[in-house]
Every structure is written in structure tokens, then in C-alpha cells.
C-alpha positions as CSV (number, residue, x, y, z in Angstrom):
1,M,-17.7,86.0,35.2
2,W,-14.1,84.1,36.3
3,A,-12.8,81.4,35.3
4,S,-9.9,78.4,36.7
5,T,-8.1,77.0,33.9
6,Q,-5.3,74.9,33.4
7,G,-3.7,77.6,32.3
8,G,-4.3,80.6,34.6
9,L,-6.9,82.6,36.3
10,S,-9.0,84.4,33.6
11,E,-12.1,87.5,34.1
12,L,-14.4,88.5,31.7
13,D,-15.3,92.2,31.9
14,T,-18.8,92.1,30.3
15,R,-18.8,96.2,30.4
16,T,-16.2,96.3,27.7
17,N,-16.2,92.5,26.5
18,T,-11.8,92.0,27.2
19,W,-10.7,88.9,29.0
20,V,-7.8,89.6,31.5
21,S,-6.1,86.3,32.3
22,Y,-3.4,86.2,35.1
23,Q,-0.4,83.8,34.6
24,R,2.8,82.6,36.4
25,D,5.8,82.2,34.2
26,E,7.4,79.1,35.5
27,K,10.7,79.7,34.5
28,T,10.9,83.5,36.9
29,G,7.9,82.9,39.1
30,R,6.8,86.4,37.9
31,G,3.3,87.2,36.8
32,E,2.3,88.1,33.4
33,I,-1.6,90.0,32.8
34,L,-2.5,89.1,29.4
35,V,-5.2,91.6,28.0
36,T,-7.7,90.3,25.1
37,H,-9.6,93.2,24.0
38,A,-12.9,92.7,21.9
39,D,-11.2,93.6,18.6
40,G,-9.1,90.6,19.2
41,S,-5.8,93.0,20.0
42,K,-4.3,91.4,23.0
43,E,-1.8,93.4,25.5
44,R,0.9,91.7,27.7
45,I,1.8,93.9,31.2
46,A,4.4,91.7,33.6
47,T,3.7,91.5,37.2
48,E,6.2,91.1,40.3
49,T,3.6,89.0,42.0
50,S,1.9,85.7,40.7
51,V,-0.5,83.2,41.4
52,A,1.5,79.9,42.4
53,H,0.7,78.1,39.4
54,T,-1.3,78.4,36.2
55,Y,-3.4,75.6,36.7
56,I,-5.8,76.6,38.7
57,L,-8.5,74.8,40.3
58,N,-10.9,77.0,42.4
59,T,-11.1,80.7,43.5
60,D,-13.8,81.8,46.1
61,F,-14.1,85.8,46.8
62,Q,-14.1,87.1,50.5
63,G,-15.2,91.0,49.9
64,D,-12.2,92.0,47.4
65,D,-10.3,89.2,48.8
66,I,-9.7,86.4,46.1
67,W,-8.0,82.8,47.4
68,V,-7.0,80.7,44.4
69,A,-6.4,77.0,45.1
70,T,-3.7,75.6,42.3
71,A,-1.8,72.8,41.9
72,Q,1.0,73.9,43.7
73,G,-1.1,75.7,46.6
74,L,-3.2,79.1,47.4
75,S,-2.6,82.2,46.5
76,H,-4.5,85.3,47.6
77,G,-4.9,88.6,46.6
78,M,-7.1,91.7,46.3
79,R,-9.3,92.8,43.2
80,A,-9.1,95.8,41.7
81,V,-11.6,98.1,41.7
82,H,-12.3,99.6,38.0
83,K,-13.4,103.2,37.9
84,E,-15.2,105.0,35.3
85,Q,-13.0,108.1,34.2
86,G,-14.8,111.2,35.6
87,K,-16.5,109.3,38.3
């Protein structure tokens, strides 16, 4: 499940009950991924790329491509394929 919010783009991984939120640091323009695990612990991962703005208006998918409409323009990315270890 994906959610478009005023604070970024979020995805709920229902297999692990983990929220993954993609945000933008407006000062640096770099991205940040905030992972909230089922036990409540949080992990922050810095990224070089980011959505155009944290205010997400809508999202659309074409295969593994994701299109994100933001308050400052359109962003494009590729969904990562999550594979279980050993498979």
C-alpha cells in the first residue's frame, strides 16, 4: 500500500508491517528514507536522489516505474524489487 502525504511518499510492507517513507531535505535537496519497523524502531537512510518536493499529490505506476506528482513538479523512479534471502 502506498500513501501520498504532505510529508513525503510512504509505503507499507504488509509482509513485515514496516513503513518506508521517502522524503526530501529542503536545505540540501538530498533524499532521506525513514524506515519504521513493526517494533517501533526507526532507521534513517540518506540518499543522493529525492522526490522534487515532500508534498506528494499523487502517484502512478507503470510496471516497476513510479511517477510521483509533487507540489514542485513531477518525479520519476524505479521500484526496488525486494527478494527474500536464499531465493
